[in-house]
N, C-alpha and C positions, 0 to 999 in steps of 0.2 A: 648475621645474613642466616636468615630463616631456613632457606633452602637448605643449606651445608648442615644447620640442626637435624633438619627432618632425614637428611640422608644419612648422618652419622647414627640418628635412632634405630633407622631400618638394618644397617648393617651389624648391630650391635648383638643381634639374637645369632651371629654366624658362630660365637664360642660354644653356642650350646649347651643349655641347661640340662638337667636330667629331666627323663621324660614328661614325668607328672609336672615339675615345676614347668617344663616349656609348655604344655598344654594350658595350663593355667594363667600363664603369663600371656599368651598369644591370646586368651579370653579377654584378659584386662586392658590389652592393648585395644584389640578391637571396641572394648566398652567405651573406652576413651576416646577414641575417632566417634563415637556416636554421641557420648554422653560424659565429658569428661568429670563434671562432679559426682556423677556416680561413682565412675571409676576409681576416684578418690576415697570415695566412702568404703568400696569393696576391697579396694589394696589397703587400707588402712585396718580393715575385719583380718583380712589375711595375716599381716603382719603380727595381729596378737596370737596367733598359732604355731608359729615357727619361731624358730631362733637362727643362728649365723650358721652357714652361709646362705641358708635357703630364703632367710629374709632379703638376701640382694634382690629378689625378682619381684615383690611388691614394693619396694624402692624404687626398683625400676619404672615400673608402672606408674607410680606417685609423680617421679619426674618428668614422664612423658603427658600426664595428664595436666602438670602445672605448667608446661609448656603450651599447651593447647589453649589453656586460659591466660598466656603471657605473664605466668608469675614465675619469672624467670631467676630470682633470686630462691624461690621454695624448690624449683626445679633443680636448680646447681646443687643445694643441698642434699635434697634425694638423691641423685647421681653420685654425687661422693660417699654418701652412706652406703649406697649401694656397693661401692668400689671397696670399701673398707670392711664390710660385710662379707665378700667374695672371696673365696680361698685363695692364699698368696701363691700358690701353684699355677692358679689360672691366669696368667699374667695377660693372656688376650683379652678375655673378658673384662679385667681390670682396667686395661688399657681404653678399650673402648667407652667404658663406664665416665672413666676420667675426662674422656674426650668428649662425651655429651654433656658434661658438668663446663667444661671450658667453651662449649658452645651456647651454653645458655648464659654463661657470662659474659660473651662477647653481643648477645643479641641484646643485652641490657648494657653496652658500653663500657663494662667495667674491665679495662684491661689488665689491671694488676690481678684482680680475683682470677680471670680468664688465663693469664700465665700461671699462677699458680697449679691450678687443675691440668693444664697442658704440660707442665713439668713434670707432673706425676705420670700421665699418659705416656710422655716420651719415655719416662724410666720402664714403664709396663711394656710399652710397645719393644723397647730392646730386648727385654728379656724375652718376649715370645718369638723373636727372630722372624716376624711377619714383617715386611720390605715394604709391602702395599700400607699396610697399617701405619708404620712409622713415616711413610710420604704423606697419609692424611694428618696425622698430628703434626706435624712440620708444617704444613700447610696452613693450619690452625693457629700455631704459633706465630706464622708470619702474619698474620690476619691482626692477633693481640700485640704484636711488636708496632705495626704501623700504628694501630690506635695508642701506643703509648709513644709514638713519635720516635720510636728506634729503627729507622730506616736500613741502615746498614747490617743491623742484626736481622731484620725481616728479610734483605737480601739473602744473608746467608742462610737462613731457614728454608727459602724457597730453592737455593741451589741443592741443599739436602734433600728437599721433596723431589726435585727432579731426578736426582740420583737414586733414590731408592725406587722409584718409580717413574720411569720415562713416559709411560701412559696416561698419569695424571694431569687431565686437561685443566683442571681447576689451577694446579700449582703454575702451569705454564700461562694462564689468563691472567692471573695475578703478578706473575713475573713480568707481562707484558704492560700492566697498570703501574705497578712500581715505578719500571722503567720511564715509561711515559711521562709520570709524574716528578721525576728527576731530570728530565729533559734529554733524555738518550733514547730517541724517536729511532734511529737504524736497530738498536737492542729490543726494543720493544716493538718494532714490526717482526723480527726474527720469533720472537716469544708469542706473538699471537697467530703467526702463520703455523706453528707449530699446535697451537691450540686449538685451530680450528681445523687442521687435517687430523686433528683426534677427536674433535666432537662438530663436527660441522653445522650441524644443526641448531647449536647453543647460542640461545638469544642475547646473552651478555656478551659473549665473544663477538658476535655481530655488532653490538654497540662499540665495544671498545676497539674492533677493527676499524669501523668507522670514523671514531675520536682520531686514532693514531693517524691514518690516511688523511684527513682534513688538517690535523697540523703539518704534516709533511708537504701540503700545498696539492694533494692528491683530490679533488673535489668530486671528480666521477667515480673514483673508487671509493669514498665515503658514502657517497650517494646510494651505491649498489650493496655496500655493506649492509647500510641501514634498511634497503629497502627488501634486503632477504631476509630480516628479523620480522618484517609485515609478513612474508610470505609463510615464515615456520609457525609463527603461532599469533596471528592479528587480534587476539582481544588480551592478550598479557599486557602486563606493566611495561615490559620491556618495548612492545612493540609501542605504546603509546609515546615512550622514551625515543623512539625513532621516528616516529611522525612529528615530533615537536624539532629534531635536529634536521629533517627533510625541508620542513618547513621555512627554517632559515636558509638552507641553502639554496631553495628556489624562489626565494626573495629576490629583487634586483640588488645588486651590490650598494647602490646607494641607499637602501632602507634598511638594509641590516644592521643589527646592533653592534656600537663601536668596541671594539676590543679593549677589556683590561688590563 
């Protein structure tokens, strides 16, 4: 899930490197957004002149640049190296970097690698005492567990995510999706209602709300949810999916595809 990966990359600076490294890191990340290949070259040169723990920052920039080039394995390695180079006492930043590594592995559909990185992230996040970060890590662990077809463990991770931070809209959305896939539609409806209340303009939430409503036999509610996605961001991928769903709903019943 690329959006979650980019989100984790952005919040990673919250731990706050020292001022000089902060300035250089921000410059490197900005360069990566413009020209990832040049950023990789600059970060590699930066690495030559520093040792641990300062090398954590050019490694983070390398990881970010690799994600923009969809080089997920290289990104994962860079983020994990950045975590290893960071001071053990800075558990917050170490957790953030391990979370980025896990997201890179998730983007590459490598569940075991994602779980290994996110296990490190969970330990670091616990040491940090940051409940919002622990919620993010548990949400990502749930995604990895679903990829590994460990649904009960994924449910437990999502429950922890909701407990650590009840405002984590993604945790509620993924809880709804998982409950729906497991055939527990009433439970899914409760989860998606909370996700929508927390983030009413989110396209993914609107899509999922429509799917749940459709499975419950509430066609009008499903269509309303999907139309709301078009209103929020008509040019997005989620809007394209919503249009496809609406086209099926608006077909005469006799012309609709048979249910599998």
